[in-house]
TIDRENMAR-590438 format. One record per residue (C-alpha): x, y, z; residue in one letter. Coordinates in steps of 0.5 Angstrom, whole numbers, always signed. Layout:
<atoms>
<<X, Y, Z>, "a">
...
</atoms>
This chain:
<atoms>
<<+242, +102, +233>, "m">
<<+237, +105, +238>, "t">
<<+234, +111, +234>, "r">
<<+235, +118, +238>, "p">
<<+228, +120, +241>, "a">
<<+224, +126, +237>, "e">
<<+219, +131, +240>, "q">
<<+215, +135, +236>, "p">
<<+217, +143, +236>, "v">
<<+212, +148, +235>, "l">
<<+214, +156, +234>, "v">
<<+209, +161, +237>, "l">
<<+210, +168, +234>, "g">
<<+208, +175, +237>, "r">
<<+208, +182, +235>, "a">
<<+206, +189, +237>, "v">
<<+200, +191, +233>, "a">
<<+199, +185, +229>, "a">
<<+192, +182, +229>, "e">
<<+191, +175, +231>, "r">
<<+193, +169, +225>, "g">
<<+196, +175, +221>, "g">
<<+203, +173, +218>, "v">
<<+209, +177, +221>, "i">
<<+215, +173, +218>, "g">
<<+218, +167, +217>, "v">
<<+223, +163, +221>, "f">
<<+228, +158, +221>, "e">
<<+231, +153, +226>, "i">
<<+238, +150, +225>, "l">
<<+242, +145, +229>, "d">
<<+249, +146, +232>, "l">
<<+253, +145, +225>, "q">
<<+248, +151, +223>, "l">
<<+245, +146, +218>, "r">
<<+238, +148, +216>, "t">
<<+233, +143, +219>, "v">
<<+226, +146, +218>, "t">
<<+223, +153, +215>, "v">
<<+216, +156, +216>, "g">
<<+211, +162, +216>, "v">
<<+211, +166, +223>, "l">
<<+204, +168, +225>, "c">
<<+202, +172, +231>, "h">
<<+199, +169, +236>, "g">
<<+199, +162, +233>, "e">
<<+203, +156, +233>, "e">
<<+206, +154, +227>, "a">
<<+209, +146, +227>, "s">
<<+216, +145, +226>, "a">
<<+216, +138, +225>, "g">
<<+219, +133, +230>, "t">
<<+226, +134, +232>, "l">
<<+231, +129, +236>, "a">
<<+233, +130, +243>, "v">
<<+239, +136, +242>, "g">
<<+240, +143, +242>, "r">
<<+237, +148, +237>, "y">
<<+238, +155, +234>, "f">
<<+232, +158, +232>, "a">
<<+231, +165, +228>, "r">
<<+226, +169, +225>, "a">
<<+226, +175, +219>, "s">
<<+220, +179, +221>, "l">
<<+216, +184, +216>, "a">
<<+218, +190, +220>, "s">
<<+225, +189, +217>, "g">
<<+228, +186, +224>, "r">
<<+230, +180, +226>, "q">
<<+229, +176, +233>, "c">
<<+233, +169, +235>, "s">
<<+233, +165, +241>, "r">
<<+237, +158, +243>, "q">
<<+233, +152, +245>, "f">
<<+233, +145, +248>, "d">
<<+229, +139, +246>, "v">
<<+229, +134, +251>, "a">
<<+226, +127, +252>, "a">
<<+219, +127, +254>, "g">
<<+211, +128, +252>, "t">
<<+210, +135, +252>, "a">
<<+211, +138, +245>, "p">
<<+217, +144, +245>, "v">
<<+214, +151, +245>, "v">
<<+219, +156, +242>, "v">
<<+217, +163, +242>, "v">
<<+220, +168, +237>, "l">
<<+217, +175, +239>, "e">
<<+219, +182, +235>, "d">
<<+223, +186, +239>, "p">
<<+220, +193, +236>, "g">
<<+218, +198, +240>, "d">
<<+211, +197, +242>, "g">
<<+209, +204, +244>, "a">
<<+212, +207, +238>, "a">
<<+208, +202, +234>, "a">
<<+201, +205, +234>, "a">
<<+201, +212, +234>, "p">
<<+195, +216, +234>, "n">
<<+193, +222, +230>, "g">
<<+188, +226, +226>, "s">
<<+187, +228, +219>, "g">
<<+183, +227, +213>, "w">
<<+182, +221, +207>, "a">
<<+180, +222, +200>, "a">
<<+179, +217, +194>, "g">
<<+181, +217, +187>, "w">
<<+178, +212, +182>, "l">
<<+182, +211, +175>, "f">
<<+177, +212, +169>, "d">
<<+180, +207, +163>, "v">
<<+176, +211, +158>, "a">
<<+179, +218, +160>, "s">
<<+185, +215, +162>, "g">
<<+185, +220, +169>, "r">
<<+184, +220, +176>, "f">
<<+177, +223, +178>, "a">
<<+175, +224, +185>, "p">
<<+171, +218, +188>, "a">
<<+164, +220, +192>, "p">
<<+166, +220, +200>, "p">
<<+162, +215, +202>, "e">
<<+166, +210, +198>, "s">
<<+170, +210, +203>, "l">
<<+169, +205, +208>, "r">
<<+173, +202, +214>, "t">
<<+173, +195, +218>, "a">
<<+177, +194, +224>, "g">
<<+184, +196, +222>, "t">
<<+183, +196, +215>, "t">
<<+180, +202, +210>, "m">
<<+177, +200, +203>, "t">
<<+175, +205, +197>, "l">
<<+169, +202, +193>, "s">
<<+168, +203, +186>, "g">
<<+165, +201, +180>, "a">
<<+169, +193, +177>, "a">
<<+172, +197, +171>, "a">
<<+175, +203, +175>, "t">
<<+182, +199, +175>, "g">
<<+187, +202, +180>, "n">
<<+186, +207, +185>, "a">
<<+189, +212, +190>, "l">
<<+187, +214, +197>, "i">
<<+190, +221, +199>, "q">
<<+191, +222, +206>, "w">
<<+194, +226, +212>, "a">
<<+195, +226, +219>, "v">
<<+198, +230, +224>, "d">
<<+206, +231, +223>, "g">
<<+206, +229, +216>, "q">
<<+205, +232, +209>, "a">
<<+199, +229, +205>, "a">
<<+201, +223, +201>, "l">
<<+198, +219, +195>, "f">
<<+198, +212, +196>, "s">
<<+196, +206, +191>, "a">
<<+190, +202, +193>, "a">
<<+185, +198, +188>, "p">
<<+178, +199, +188>, "a">
<<+175, +194, +193>, "g">
<<+183, +192, +196>, "w">
<<+183, +193, +203>, "p">
<<+189, +197, +205>, "v">
<<+192, +199, +213>, "r">
<<+195, +204, +216>, "f">
<<+202, +202, +219>, "g">
<<+208, +205, +223>, "s">
<<+215, +206, +220>, "d">
<<+217, +211, +226>, "a">
<<+216, +216, +226>, "p">
<<+212, +216, +220>, "a">
<<+205, +213, +218>, "v">
<<+205, +208, +212>, "t">
<<+199, +205, +208>, "v">
<<+201, +197, +207>, "e">
<<+196, +192, +204>, "p">
<<+190, +190, +208>, "g">
<<+192, +182, +207>, "s">
<<+198, +181, +212>, "s">
<<+201, +176, +207>, "t">
<<+201, +181, +201>, "a">
<<+204, +186, +206>, "a">
<<+210, +181, +208>, "a">
<<+212, +179, +202>, "l">
<<+212, +185, +199>, "m">
<<+216, +188, +205>, "a">
<<+221, +182, +204>, "f">
<<+222, +184, +197>, "l">
<<+223, +191, +198>, "h">
<<+228, +190, +203>, "a">
<<+232, +185, +199>, "g">
<<+231, +179, +204>, "n">
<<+229, +174, +197>, "v">
<<+230, +168, +201>, "p">
<<+225, +170, +206>, "a">
<<+220, +172, +200>, "a">
<<+221, +166, +197>, "r">
<<+220, +162, +203>, "t">
<<+213, +165, +205>, "l">
<<+212, +165, +197>, "a">
<<+213, +157, +197>, "a">
<<+208, +156, +203>, "d">
<<+203, +160, +199>, "v">
<<+203, +156, +193>, "l">
<<+204, +149, +197>, "a">
<<+197, +151, +200>, "g">
<<+190, +152, +197>, "a">
<<+193, +158, +193>, "g">
<<+192, +166, +195>, "p">
<<+186, +168, +199>, "s">
<<+186, +175, +196>, "d">
<<+188, +178, +190>, "p">
<<+193, +183, +193>, "a">
<<+197, +176, +195>, "t">
<<+196, +173, +188>, "a">
<<+200, +180, +186>, "v">
<<+205, +179, +191>, "a">
<<+207, +172, +189>, "v">
<<+207, +174, +182>, "g">
<<+213, +179, +184>, "y">
<<+216, +174, +188>, "c">
<<+216, +169, +182>, "l">
<<+219, +174, +177>, "l">
<<+224, +176, +182>, "r">
<<+228, +170, +183>, "y">
<<+226, +167, +176>, "g">
<<+221, +161, +178>, "d">
<<+219, +156, +173>, "p">
<<+212, +157, +175>, "r">
<<+212, +164, +173>, "l">
<<+210, +164, +166>, "g">
<<+203, +159, +168>, "a">
<<+202, +164, +174>, "w">
<<+202, +171, +170>, "a">
<<+198, +168, +165>, "r">
<<+193, +166, +170>, "d">
<<+193, +172, +174>, "l">
<<+192, +176, +168>, "a">
<<+186, +173, +166>, "r">
<<+183, +173, +174>, "s">
<<+185, +181, +175>, "q">
<<+184, +183, +168>, "p">
<<+183, +191, +170>, "e">
<<+189, +190, +175>, "s">
<<+196, +194, +172>, "f">
<<+200, +189, +176>, "d">
<<+197, +183, +173>, "a">
<<+198, +185, +166>, "r">
<<+205, +188, +168>, "l">
<<+207, +181, +171>, "i">
<<+204, +178, +165>, "h">
<<+208, +182, +160>, "a">
<<+215, +181, +164>, "c">
<<+214, +174, +163>, "a">
<<+213, +174, +156>, "l">
<<+219, +178, +155>, "m">
<<+223, +172, +158>, "r">
<<+219, +167, +153>, "d">
<<+222, +165, +147>, "a">
<<+216, +164, +143>, "d">
<<+212, +169, +148>, "g">
<<+216, +175, +147>, "w">
<<+213, +178, +141>, "r">
<<+206, +179, +145>, "d">
<<+210, +183, +150>, "a">
<<+209, +189, +147>, "r">
<<+202, +189, +147>, "s">
<<+201, +187, +154>, "h">
<<+206, +192, +157>, "l">
<<+202, +198, +153>, "l">
<<+195, +195, +155>, "a">
<<+198, +195, +163>, "a">
<<+199, +203, +162>, "t">
<<+191, +203, +161>, "r">
<<+189, +202, +168>, "y">
<<+192, +208, +172>, "g">
<<+198, +206, +177>, "l">
<<+202, +200, +179>, "p">
<<+200, +198, +187>, "l">
<<+207, +196, +188>, "y">
<<+213, +200, +188>, "t">
<<+217, +195, +184>, "p">
<<+212, +196, +178>, "g">
<<+214, +202, +176>, "l">
<<+221, +200, +175>, "r">
<<+219, +194, +172>, "l">
<<+215, +198, +167>, "l">
<<+220, +203, +165>, "d">
<<+225, +198, +164>, "d">
<<+221, +194, +159>, "g">
<<+219, +200, +156>, "l">
<<+226, +202, +154>, "r">
<<+228, +194, +152>, "l">
<<+222, +194, +147>, "l">
<<+224, +200, +143>, "g">
<<+224, +207, +142>, "e">
<<+217, +208, +138>, "d">
<<+213, +214, +139>, "d">
<<+207, +210, +142>, "e">
<<+213, +206, +148>, "l">
<<+216, +213, +148>, "t">
<<+210, +217, +150>, "a">
<<+208, +212, +155>, "a">
<<+215, +212, +159>, "r">
<<+215, +219, +159>, "r">
<<+208, +219, +163>, "r">
<<+211, +215, +168>, "f">
<<+217, +217, +169>, "v">
<<+215, +223, +174>, "p">
<<+212, +218, +178>, "y">
<<+218, +214, +178>, "l">
<<+222, +219, +180>, "r">
<<+217, +222, +186>, "s">
<<+216, +215, +188>, "c">
<<+218, +215, +196>, "l">
<<+221, +208, +199>, "d">
<<+215, +205, +200>, "r">
<<+213, +198, +199>, "a">
<<+206, +201, +196>, "l">
<<+207, +206, +191>, "t">
<<+207, +212, +194>, "t">
<<+208, +220, +192>, "f">
<<+207, +227, +194>, "w">
<<+203, +232, +190>, "g">
<<+196, +236, +190>, "a">
<<+193, +233, +184>, "d">
<<+194, +225, +182>, "p">
<<+196, +227, +175>, "a">
<<+202, +231, +178>, "t">
<<+207, +228, +182>, "p">
<<+212, +232, +186>, "t">
<<+219, +229, +189>, "p">
<<+218, +234, +195>, "r">
<<+212, +235, +200>, "p">
<<+208, +242, +200>, "g">
<<+202, +245, +202>, "v">
<<+196, +241, +200>, "v">
<<+189, +243, +202>, "a">
<<+184, +238, +203>, "a">
<<+180, +236, +197>, "p">
<<+172, +237, +197>, "a">
<<+171, +230, +197>, "h">
<<+175, +228, +203>, "a">
<<+173, +226, +209>, "r">
<<+175, +227, +217>, "l">
<<+179, +221, +219>, "m">
<<+182, +220, +226>, "r">
<<+187, +214, +227>, "l">
<<+186, +210, +234>, "d">
<<+192, +205, +235>, "r">
<<+193, +205, +227>, "l">
<<+185, +204, +227>, "r">
<<+182, +208, +222>, "p">
<<+176, +212, +224>, "v">
<<+172, +216, +219>, "l">
<<+167, +222, +221>, "r">
<<+160, +222, +217>, "p">
<<+161, +225, +210>, "p">
<<+156, +230, +212>, "a">
<<+161, +234, +215>, "l">
<<+163, +240, +211>, "t">
<<+171, +242, +210>, "l">
<<+172, +249, +210>, "v">
<<+178, +252, +206>, "e">
<<+183, +257, +209>, "p">
<<+181, +263, +206>, "s">
<<+174, +262, +208>, "a">
<<+175, +262, +215>, "v">
<<+181, +265, +217>, "r">
<<+186, +267, +212>, "p">
<<+192, +269, +216>, "a">
<<+192, +262, +220>, "s">
<<+198, +258, +219>, "p">
<<+193, +252, +218>, "a">
<<+191, +249, +212>, "a">
<<+184, +248, +214>, "g">
<<+179, +249, +219>, "l">
<<+171, +247, +221>, "l">
<<+167, +252, +223>, "r">
<<+163, +250, +229>, "g">
<<+166, +243, +230>, "v">
<<+168, +239, +236>, "c">
<<+175, +237, +236>, "p">
<<+174, +231, +241>, "t">
<<+167, +228, +238>, "c">
<<+166, +232, +231>, "y">
<<+159, +234, +233>, "f">
<<+158, +240, +227>, "p">
<<+152, +243, +231>, "g">
<<+155, +248, +236>, "n">
<<+154, +255, +235>, "e">
<<+160, +260, +234>, "p">
<<+159, +263, +241>, "s">
<<+159, +257, +245>, "a">
<<+163, +256, +250>, "a">
<<+163, +248, +250>, "s">
<<+160, +242, +246>, "c">
<<+153, +241, +246>, "a">
<<+154, +234, +245>, "q">
<<+160, +232, +250>, "c">
<<+161, +238, +254>, "g">
<<+168, +239, +251>, "t">
<<+171, +247, +253>, "t">
<<+171, +250, +246>, "l">
<<+177, +255, +245>, "t">
<<+174, +261, +241>, "l">
<<+178, +264, +235>, "t">
<<+177, +270, +231>, "q">
<<+173, +266, +226>, "a">
<<+170, +259, +229>, "g">
<<+173, +253, +233>, "y">
<<+179, +250, +230>, "p">
<<+178, +243, +228>, "g">
<<+182, +237, +227>, "p">
<<+187, +240, +221>, "l">
<<+184, +237, +215>, "v">
<<+191, +239, +211>, "a">
<<+198, +239, +214>, "r">
<<+203, +244, +212>, "r">
<<+209, +241, +211>, "a">
<<+216, +242, +214>, "e">
<<+220, +248, +210>, "a">
<<+223, +245, +204>, "p">
<<+230, +242, +206>, "p">
<<+237, +245, +204>, "a">
<<+239, +239, +201>, "g">
<<+235, +233, +198>, "p">
<<+234, +227, +203>, "g">
<<+234, +232, +209>, "q">
<<+226, +230, +210>, "y">
<<+227, +229, +218>, "r">
<<+219, +228, +219>, "h">
<<+220, +222, +215>, "l">
<<+225, +219, +218>, "g">
<<+231, +220, +214>, "y">
<<+238, +223, +217>, "p">
<<+240, +229, +215>, "p">
<<+246, +228, +210>, "l">
<<+253, +230, +213>, "p">
<<+257, +236, +210>, "p">
<<+261, +236, +204>, "v">
<<+268, +239, +205>, "a">
<<+269, +243, +199>, "r">
<<+276, +241, +195>, "a">
<<+280, +245, +190>, "p">
<<+278, +239, +185>, "y">
<<+275, +232, +185>, "p">
<<+279, +227, +190>, "g">
<<+283, +233, +193>, "a">
<<+284, +233, +200>, "p">
<<+278, +236, +204>, "p">
<<+280, +244, +207>, "v">
<<+282, +243, +214>, "p">
<<+278, +245, +220>, "k">
<<+279, +252, +222>, "p">
<<+285, +251, +228>, "f">
<<+284, +254, +235>, "r">
<<+289, +258, +239>, "l">
<<+292, +255, +245>, "t">
<<+291, +259, +251>, "p">
<<+298, +262, +254>, "i">
<<+299, +258, +261>, "p">
<<+298, +262, +267>, "a">
<<+306, +261, +269>, "a">
<<+308, +264, +263>, "e">
<<+309, +272, +263>, "p">
<<+303, +276, +259>, "v">
<<+304, +281, +255>, "v">
<<+301, +287, +256>, "s">
<<+297, +289, +250>, "l">
<<+295, +296, +253>, "r">
<<+301, +298, +255>, "r">
<<+305, +296, +248>, "r">
<<+301, +297, +243>, "p">
<<+306, +296, +238>, "r">
<<+307, +289, +240>, "v">
<<+299, +288, +238>, "l">
<<+300, +290, +231>, "w">
<<+307, +286, +230>, "q">
<<+303, +279, +233>, "i">
<<+297, +281, +228>, "m">
<<+302, +282, +222>, "g">
<<+306, +276, +224>, "a">
<<+299, +271, +224>, "v">
<<+296, +274, +217>, "v">
<<+303, +273, +214>, "a">
<<+304, +266, +216>, "l">
<<+296, +265, +213>, "l">
<<+298, +268, +207>, "v">
<<+304, +264, +206>, "v">
<<+301, +258, +208>, "g">
<<+295, +258, +203>, "t">
<<+300, +260, +197>, "v">
<<+304, +254, +199>, "v">
<<+298, +249, +199>, "a">
<<+295, +252, +193>, "v">
<<+303, +250, +190>, "v">
<<+303, +243, +193>, "e">
<<+296, +241, +191>, "l">
<<+298, +244, +183>, "t">
<<+304, +241, +183>, "g">
<<+307, +248, +183>, "g">
<<+304, +249, +176>, "n">
<<+301, +256, +175>, "p">
<<+296, +253, +169>, "q">
<<+293, +248, +175>, "g">
<<+286, +248, +177>, "p">
<<+284, +255, +179>, "p">
<<+281, +256, +186>, "i">
<<+275, +261, +187>, "a">
<<+277, +267, +191>, "g">
<<+285, +265, +191>, "v">
<<+290, +269, +187>, "t">
<<+296, +264, +185>, "t">
<<+302, +267, +186>, "v">
<<+309, +264, +184>, "t">
<<+313, +262, +190>, "p">
<<+320, +262, +191>, "t">
<<+325, +257, +191>, "r">
<<+324, +253, +198>, "g">
<<+317, +256, +199>, "s">
<<+314, +249, +196>, "a">
<<+320, +245, +198>, "a">
<<+317, +243, +204>, "d">
<<+317, +235, +205>, "p">
<<+312, +235, +211>, "r">
<<+306, +238, +207>, "t">
<<+308, +234, +201>, "q">
<<+307, +228, +205>, "a">
<<+301, +231, +208>, "a">
<<+298, +232, +201>, "a">
<<+299, +224, +200>, "v">
<<+296, +222, +207>, "d">
<<+290, +226, +206>, "a">
<<+288, +223, +199>, "l">
<<+289, +216, +202>, "l">
<<+283, +218, +207>, "d">
<<+279, +220, +201>, "a">
<<+281, +213, +198>, "g">
<<+278, +209, +205>, "i">
<<+271, +214, +203>, "s">
<<+271, +211, +196>, "s">
<<+272, +203, +198>, "r">
<<+266, +204, +203>, "t">
<<+262, +207, +198>, "k">
<<+264, +201, +193>, "l">
<<+263, +196, +198>, "n">
<<+256, +198, +200>, "a">
<<+254, +198, +193>, "a">
<<+256, +191, +192>, "i">
<<+252, +189, +198>, "d">
<<+246, +192, +194>, "l">
<<+248, +188, +188>, "v">
<<+249, +182, +192>, "n">
<<+242, +182, +195>, "n">
<<+239, +185, +188>, "c">
<<+236, +191, +191>, "t">
<<+236, +198, +189>, "l">
<<+240, +196, +183>, "l">
<<+240, +203, +180>, "e">
<<+243, +207, +186>, "r">
<<+248, +201, +187>, "a">
<<+250, +202, +180>, "i">
<<+250, +209, +180>, "g">
<<+255, +209, +187>, "d">
<<+259, +204, +183>, "m">
<<+260, +209, +178>, "q">
<<+261, +215, +182>, "t">
<<+267, +211, +186>, "v">
<<+270, +210, +179>, "g">
<<+270, +218, +178>, "s">
<<+273, +218, +185>, "e">
<<+279, +214, +183>, "r">
<<+280, +217, +176>, "q">
<<+281, +223, +180>, "s">
<<+285, +221, +185>, "q">
<<+290, +218, +180>, "i">
<<+290, +225, +177>, "d">
<<+292, +228, +183>, "s">
<<+298, +224, +185>, "v">
<<+300, +225, +178>, "s">
<<+300, +233, +179>, "r">
<<+303, +232, +186>, "f">
<<+310, +236, +187>, "d">
<<+314, +230, +191>, "l">
<<+320, +233, +190>, "s">
<<+322, +234, +197>, "a">
<<+321, +227, +199>, "i">
<<+327, +222, +197>, "p">
<<+322, +216, +196>, "e">
<<+317, +221, +193>, "g">
<<+317, +218, +185>, "e">
<<+317, +212, +188>, "q">
<<+311, +213, +192>, "v">
<<+308, +216, +186>, "r">
<<+308, +210, +182>, "s">
<<+306, +205, +186>, "m">
<<+300, +209, +189>, "l">
<<+298, +210, +182>, "k">
<<+299, +203, +180>, "e">
<<+294, +200, +186>, "a">
<<+289, +206, +184>, "l">
<<+289, +203, +177>, "g">
<<+288, +196, +179>, "y">
<<+282, +199, +184>, "s">
<<+279, +203, +178>, "l">
<<+279, +197, +174>, "a">
<<+276, +193, +179>, "a">
<<+271, +199, +180>, "d">
<<+269, +198, +172>, "r">
<<+268, +191, +172>, "s">
<<+263, +192, +178>, "f">
<<+260, +196, +174>, "v">
<<+259, +192, +169>, "s">
<<+257, +186, +174>, "w">
<<+251, +190, +177>, "g">
<<+249, +193, +170>, "q">
<<+248, +185, +167>, "a">
<<+245, +183, +174>, "r">
<<+240, +189, +173>, "q">
<<+238, +187, +166>, "s">
<<+238, +179, +167>, "s">
<<+233, +180, +174>, "e">
<<+239, +178, +178>, "c">
<<+241, +172, +174>, "g">
<<+248, +174, +170>, "g">
<<+254, +178, +170>, "g">
<<+259, +172, +173>, "q">
<<+264, +173, +169>, "a">
<<+265, +181, +170>, "d">
<<+264, +179, +178>, "y">
<<+270, +174, +177>, "e">
<<+274, +180, +173>, "e">
<<+272, +185, +179>, "a">
<<+275, +180, +184>, "q">
<<+281, +178, +180>, "r">
<<+283, +186, +180>, "q">
<<+281, +187, +187>, "t">
<<+286, +182, +189>, "l">
<<+292, +185, +184>, "n">
<<+290, +192, +187>, "s">
<<+291, +188, +195>, "g">
<<+298, +186, +192>, "a">
<<+300, +193, +190>, "a">
<<+297, +196, +196>, "k">
<<+302, +192, +200>, "t">
<<+308, +194, +196>, "r">
<<+306, +201, +197>, "f">
<<+305, +201, +204>, "v">
<<+312, +198, +205>, "d">
<<+315, +204, +201>, "v">
<<+310, +209, +204>, "w">
<<+310, +207, +212>, "n">
<<+318, +210, +213>, "p">
<<+316, +216, +210>, "v">
<<+310, +217, +214>, "a">
<<+314, +215, +220>, "s">
<<+319, +220, +218>, "r">
<<+314, +226, +218>, "y">
<<+310, +225, +224>, "g">
<<+304, +221, +220>, "l">
<<+300, +215, +222>, "r">
<<+303, +209, +218>, "t">
<<+298, +204, +215>, "r">
<<+296, +198, +213>, "s">
<<+293, +195, +206>, "s">
<<+286, +196, +208>, "n">
<<+287, +203, +211>, "d">
<<+288, +206, +204>, "i">
</atoms>
């Protein structure tokens, strides 16, 4: 039998604003049966070998550290030249490298005092696209405080001596590890892409090992995430090689908590980690909080947890530990006006390449220059283009570069050294300058699970063909029309109150509405009663959508705390919907009681499934995503019961809906 011809295949990666040779993602090659043929690491500007493939058609796809994906189909034909497959990041190159002016300041953690202290201005250094905060070997972790145009001042974890770089998370600027391998590993873990993180970590372990301490720590978090058997030895060596690293000691403590013999030493190692500042990576804060809670509630553990909970609550959605605040010891969950500290240095981002100005430039506080200025800081006599500090206050142009200087009431405006954040949002999560979409408005309802208040109606204009009543000639007609409209509104409000409360005067009150006992027949409108049920079915769709999103998060083992909270919220909504169905007055609908009992049955099964999903999520959270299978199977069983009950319900409900002009539904529409 003749063996089919084979050809070597090379995979070339490309990404905007990436350095040549830098890791930008991982790739996978599949055959026409969608079976994985090979996997590898994707680097910018370099060709990675995918081995030799038989002649035929293949499919290549890549998971990128930017969060995007790319793919292409290619053919391997018989020949002598290797096949080159190009996988390119489809991101917007124009938005990937923004420019801006601002400032940066370093804070070194003092192990003896347990506090962050200002670092000398000259300790901040730049090299190409990276910035490094130098310090003594025993300083533990450190922070870089920085601000650029359009963003409030932020603190980002950056251990002394470890390079970091600025990246773009449009429209915001972020700080990430200087090592592209470490940045990609933590980006995959942060996004819940565990398979991609596993592929990249396996490549690091298969080679000569990590080339920098940031990558070594990132590999430790990966092994901890998916329970690799090499975790114990890796964590032990990591703690020995980086004794002053918060993350190294934390990973070692978490590994000991999983060991049958070593768990007794986990407490001392976990408390030792808290003496070295803050974790470099955001997952460290959650692991620390979980570990402190699992080990008990003695005074020392409680005090340690109380010290780090403010950082956990204020930490932003970034791979590196990042938070707002005016001082490293007081993180805040919202941005505010922060003046540049006295040891800060001016900084300009040129396509994400940081350029620090000489530390001799003196920052002037707003009160010393122009108290009424909305800017948070100015530089007297400093050119905004070349930063030459020797210009006279009355000069019309810069003595060094010739830039025209605009004279103000008290000196020339220099680059902003601190930014005034946007006005505090009306509600949580509406930080538009960080790229988060505003929250949708929430309609007020008389009680949880009840139909939302209907939108205001619009009066339809009278067609021109019909005779128009002259209101000027007949003023009495105007008053009669207005009176009729007011009467209809009052009666409609009373009917809605009675229908939603089941005609019970003791039902839940509605603010601003006086409950009036209706006359017999005013509440016996079958169309209104059926509409109340229809609105509740719409509310059920929203609950199911929220539950499905939470299930996806738990399946990907990411944002478990939020996912479990959403599942619990859905359970509360289901219970409220069951209570609402019990209170509805359906006496005017011939099949009313049958509709009520069947809908309560379907919602009851859904509630049971919700509760099993919550138990499943909690089990996966406590076991690092390795448990909860029994709870998941129970949730699936209750989901099947709910689906069958919904089918029986719609068979009864659809004739009722058609009779009263409402839309019919399938079992997936409730």
